[in-house]
C-alpha positions as CSV (number, residue, x, y, z in Angstrom):
1,X,-6.0,-47.6,-9.7
2,X,-4.3,-45.6,-12.5
3,X,-7.5,-43.5,-12.9
4,X,-7.6,-42.8,-9.2
5,X,-3.9,-41.9,-9.2
6,X,-4.4,-39.5,-12.1
7,X,-7.4,-37.9,-10.4
8,X,-5.3,-37.4,-7.2
9,X,-2.5,-35.8,-9.3
10,X,-5.0,-33.5,-11.0
11,X,-6.5,-32.4,-7.7
12,X,-3.1,-31.7,-6.3
13,X,-2.1,-29.7,-9.4
14,X,-5.4,-27.8,-9.2
15,X,-4.8,-27.0,-5.6
16,X,-1.3,-25.8,-6.3
17,X,-2.4,-23.6,-9.1
18,X,-5.2,-22.1,-6.9
19,X,-2.7,-21.5,-4.1
20,X,0.1,-20.1,-6.1
21,X,-1.9,-17.9,-8.5
22,X,-5.1,-16.9,-6.7
23,X,-4.7,-17.3,-2.9
24,X,-1.2,-15.9,-2.7
25,X,-1.2,-13.8,-5.8
26,X,2.0,-15.3,-7.2
27,X,4.2,-14.2,-4.3
28,X,5.9,-17.6,-4.0
29,X,6.8,-17.5,-7.7
30,X,8.8,-14.3,-7.3
31,X,8.4,-10.5,-7.9
32,X,8.0,-10.8,-11.7
33,X,5.1,-13.2,-11.3
34,X,3.4,-10.9,-8.8
35,X,3.7,-7.9,-11.2
36,X,2.6,-10.0,-14.2
37,X,-0.6,-11.1,-12.3
38,X,-1.4,-7.5,-11.3
39,X,-0.9,-6.4,-14.9
40,X,-3.1,-9.2,-16.0
41,X,-6.0,-8.3,-13.7
42,X,-5.6,-4.5,-13.6
43,X,-8.6,-3.9,-15.8
44,X,-10.9,-5.8,-13.5
45,X,-9.1,-5.4,-10.2
46,X,-11.7,-3.0,-8.7
47,X,-14.5,-5.4,-9.7
48,X,-12.8,-8.3,-8.0
49,X,-12.0,-6.3,-4.8
50,X,-15.3,-4.4,-4.7
51,X,-14.0,-1.6,-2.5
52,X,-16.7,0.3,-0.6
53,X,-16.0,4.1,-1.1
54,X,-18.2,5.2,1.8
55,X,-16.6,2.7,4.2
56,X,-13.1,3.7,3.1
57,X,-13.8,7.3,3.8
58,X,-15.2,6.5,7.2
59,X,-12.6,3.9,8.2
60,X,-9.5,5.2,6.4
61,X,-9.8,8.9,5.4
62,X,-11.5,10.3,8.4
63,X,-9.3,8.5,11.0
64,X,-6.2,9.5,9.1
65,X,-7.1,13.2,9.1
66,X,-8.2,13.1,12.7
67,X,-4.9,11.7,13.8
68,X,-2.8,14.3,11.9
69,X,-5.0,17.2,12.9
70,X,-4.7,20.1,13.0
71,X,-2.6,19.6,9.9
72,X,-5.0,19.2,7.0
73,X,-2.3,19.2,4.2
74,X,0.0,16.2,4.9
75,X,2.3,15.0,2.2
76,X,1.5,11.3,1.9
77,X,3.3,8.3,0.4
78,X,1.0,5.4,-0.5
79,X,3.0,2.3,-1.2
80,X,1.6,-0.4,-3.5
81,X,-1.2,2.1,-4.4
82,X,-2.7,-0.3,-7.0
83,X,-5.6,1.5,-8.7
84,X,-5.2,4.5,-6.4
85,X,-7.6,3.4,-3.7
86,X,-6.0,5.5,-0.9
87,X,-5.1,8.6,-2.9
88,X,-8.7,8.8,-4.2
89,X,-10.1,8.4,-0.7
90,X,-8.0,11.3,0.5
91,X,-8.8,13.5,-2.5
92,X,-12.5,13.0,-1.8
93,X,-12.2,14.3,1.7
94,X,-13.5,17.9,2.0
95,X,-10.9,18.8,4.7
96,X,-7.9,17.4,2.8
97,X,-5.6,20.0,1.3
98,X,-2.5,17.8,1.0
99,X,-1.0,15.6,-1.7
100,X,-0.5,11.9,-2.2
101,X,2.3,10.2,-4.1
102,X,1.1,6.7,-5.0
103,X,3.8,4.2,-6.1
104,X,3.3,0.7,-7.6
105,X,5.4,-1.7,-9.6
106,X,2.6,-2.7,-12.0
107,X,2.4,-0.4,-15.0
108,X,-1.1,-1.4,-15.9
109,X,-2.4,-0.9,-12.4
110,X,-1.0,2.6,-12.5
111,X,-2.6,3.2,-15.9
112,X,-5.9,2.2,-14.4
113,X,-5.2,4.5,-11.4
114,X,-4.4,7.3,-13.9
115,X,-7.8,6.9,-15.6
116,X,-9.7,7.0,-12.4
117,X,-7.9,10.1,-11.2
118,X,-8.5,11.9,-14.4
119,X,-12.1,10.9,-14.4
120,X,-12.6,12.3,-10.9
121,X,-10.5,15.4,-11.8
122,X,-8.2,14.9,-8.8
123,X,-4.9,15.4,-10.7
124,X,-3.8,18.3,-8.4
125,X,-4.0,16.0,-5.4
126,X,-2.2,12.9,-6.6
127,X,1.1,12.0,-8.3
128,X,1.8,8.5,-9.5
129,X,5.2,6.8,-9.8
130,X,6.2,3.4,-11.0
131,X,8.5,2.1,-8.2
132,X,9.5,-0.9,-6.1
133,X,8.7,-0.7,-2.4
134,X,11.8,-2.5,-1.3
135,X,14.1,0.4,-2.3
136,X,12.2,3.7,-2.1
137,X,13.9,6.5,-4.1
138,X,13.1,9.2,-1.5
139,X,15.4,10.8,1.0
140,X,15.1,10.1,4.7
141,X,12.3,11.8,6.6
142,X,10.4,13.0,3.5
143,X,6.7,12.4,4.3
144,X,4.2,13.3,6.9
145,X,2.3,10.1,6.4
146,X,3.1,6.7,4.8
147,X,0.4,4.2,4.0
148,X,0.4,0.6,2.6
149,X,-2.9,-1.3,2.5
150,X,-3.3,-5.0,2.0
151,X,0.1,-5.4,0.3
152,X,3.1,-6.1,2.7
153,X,2.7,-9.9,2.4
154,X,2.9,-9.7,-1.4
155,X,6.2,-8.0,-1.5
156,X,9.5,-9.9,-2.0
157,X,11.0,-8.7,1.3
158,X,8.1,-7.5,3.6
159,X,10.4,-6.5,6.5
160,X,12.7,-4.5,4.3
161,X,9.7,-2.7,2.7
162,X,8.4,-1.8,6.1
163,X,11.8,-0.5,7.1
164,X,11.9,1.6,4.0
165,X,8.5,3.1,4.7
166,X,9.6,4.2,8.1
167,X,12.9,5.5,6.9
168,X,11.1,8.0,4.6
169,X,8.7,9.0,7.3
170,X,9.5,12.2,9.2
171,X,9.9,12.1,13.0
172,X,6.4,12.5,14.5
173,X,4.9,11.2,11.2
174,X,2.1,8.7,10.9
175,X,2.3,5.1,9.5
176,X,-0.8,3.2,8.4
177,X,-0.4,-0.3,7.2
178,X,-2.2,-3.6,7.5
179,X,-1.7,-7.2,8.6
180,X,-3.5,-10.2,7.2
181,X,-5.7,-12.0,9.8
182,X,-5.8,-15.4,8.2
183,X,-2.2,-16.5,7.9
184,X,-2.8,-20.2,7.2
185,X,-2.2,-20.0,3.4
186,X,0.9,-17.7,3.5
187,X,3.6,-19.2,5.7
188,X,6.6,-16.9,6.3
189,X,4.9,-14.0,4.5
190,X,2.6,-12.5,7.0
191,X,3.0,-10.5,10.3
192,X,1.4,-11.7,13.5
193,X,0.3,-8.9,15.8
194,X,3.2,-9.7,18.1
195,X,5.7,-9.7,15.3
196,X,4.4,-6.4,13.8
197,X,4.7,-4.7,17.2
198,X,8.2,-6.0,17.6
199,X,9.3,-4.9,14.1
200,X,7.8,-1.4,14.6
201,X,9.3,-0.9,18.0
202,X,12.7,-1.9,16.7
203,X,12.3,0.6,13.8
204,X,11.6,3.5,16.2
205,X,7.8,3.6,16.2
206,X,5.6,4.3,19.2
207,X,1.9,4.3,20.2
208,X,1.2,1.3,18.0
209,X,-2.5,0.5,17.5
210,X,-3.8,-2.7,15.9
211,X,-7.5,-2.5,15.0
212,X,-9.8,-5.0,13.5
213,X,-10.8,-3.5,10.1
214,X,-12.4,-6.1,7.9
215,X,-12.6,-9.9,7.4
216,X,-9.1,-10.4,6.1
217,X,-7.1,-7.5,7.5
218,X,-6.4,-5.4,10.6
219,X,-5.2,-1.9,10.5
220,X,-1.9,-0.9,12.1
221,X,-1.4,2.7,13.1
222,X,1.9,3.9,14.6
223,X,3.9,7.1,15.1
224,X,7.6,7.6,14.4
225,X,9.5,8.7,17.5
226,X,10.7,12.3,17.6
227,X,9.3,15.5,16.2
228,X,9.8,17.5,13.0
229,X,7.9,20.3,11.3
230,X,5.1,19.1,8.9
231,X,6.2,19.0,5.3
232,X,3.0,19.3,3.3
233,X,2.5,20.0,-0.4
234,X,5.3,22.7,-0.5
235,X,7.8,19.8,-0.2
236,X,6.4,18.0,-3.2
237,X,8.7,19.5,-5.8
238,X,11.8,18.8,-3.8
239,X,10.7,15.3,-3.2
240,X,10.2,14.6,-6.8
241,X,13.4,16.3,-7.9
242,X,15.4,14.2,-5.4
243,X,14.1,10.9,-6.9
244,X,15.1,11.5,-10.5
245,X,11.8,9.7,-11.3
246,X,9.4,11.0,-14.0
247,X,5.8,11.0,-12.7
248,X,3.1,9.4,-14.8
249,X,1.6,12.2,-16.8
250,X,-2.1,13.1,-16.8
251,X,-1.8,14.9,-20.2
252,X,-3.4,13.4,-23.3
C-alpha cells in the first residue's frame, strides 16, 4: 500500500509539472515564470514550434496585405513577437514596404529574433523592443495594423492586453490575433469564439472574422471602427520618440 500511494503521488506530481511547465508554459505560476521559461527555451524555440515559412506567407502575410490594400506600407505592431515570426514573414513579402515593431518581454527571445533579422538582412523593416503587452508604451491610434499570434492566453491579463492592442490601433486599422481551439487545459485563460466576439465588439471593433487556421488555433481578424489616414513608416520615428524606449540595436 505505501508503494502504491507513493506511485500515485509521483504520477500526480509529474502531471502537475507537465501541466504547469509544458502545457500552459508557466502561465499559472505568474509572469516571471513565463518569461523565465521563454528565456530558457529561446535557443531552441523555433525547433520546437517548427514554423512553416511558406504556410505563414500564404496564411498570414498574403491575407494581411490583401486586407489593407491598396496600402502596401503599413506600420505594424507585433505583440509577443518571440523570435520575430510575424516580422520576418512580412519582410519576406515582395509587396511589403512597411515596417514592423516587434515587442516581447523575453530578452533572450528578442536576442534570437535579432540574430535571425540580421542573418536575413531585414534590419530596415523591423524594430525590436523589450516590452510588456499589458501596458503598451505607445500613444493612442499609433499603428495601421496590430498582430498577436498564439500568445494572448499566456499573458497575465489577456483581456487588458487585448484592450491595449486596440487602443494603439488607428480607426480603420486591422487587428489580427488568435484564439486557442482546445481550451481544456487552460481554464479561465482562453477566449471562446463567443467571448472573443463580445470583447472585440465592446472595444469598438467591427467585421470580425474567426477562421480555422491550424490544429490548435483559429485566426481572428477585425477592423477598428472609424477611419483615419494610414500612418506607414514615416510615423516610425515619432512612435519611437514617444515611447522613451531604446530599440534593440543591430550594430555589432
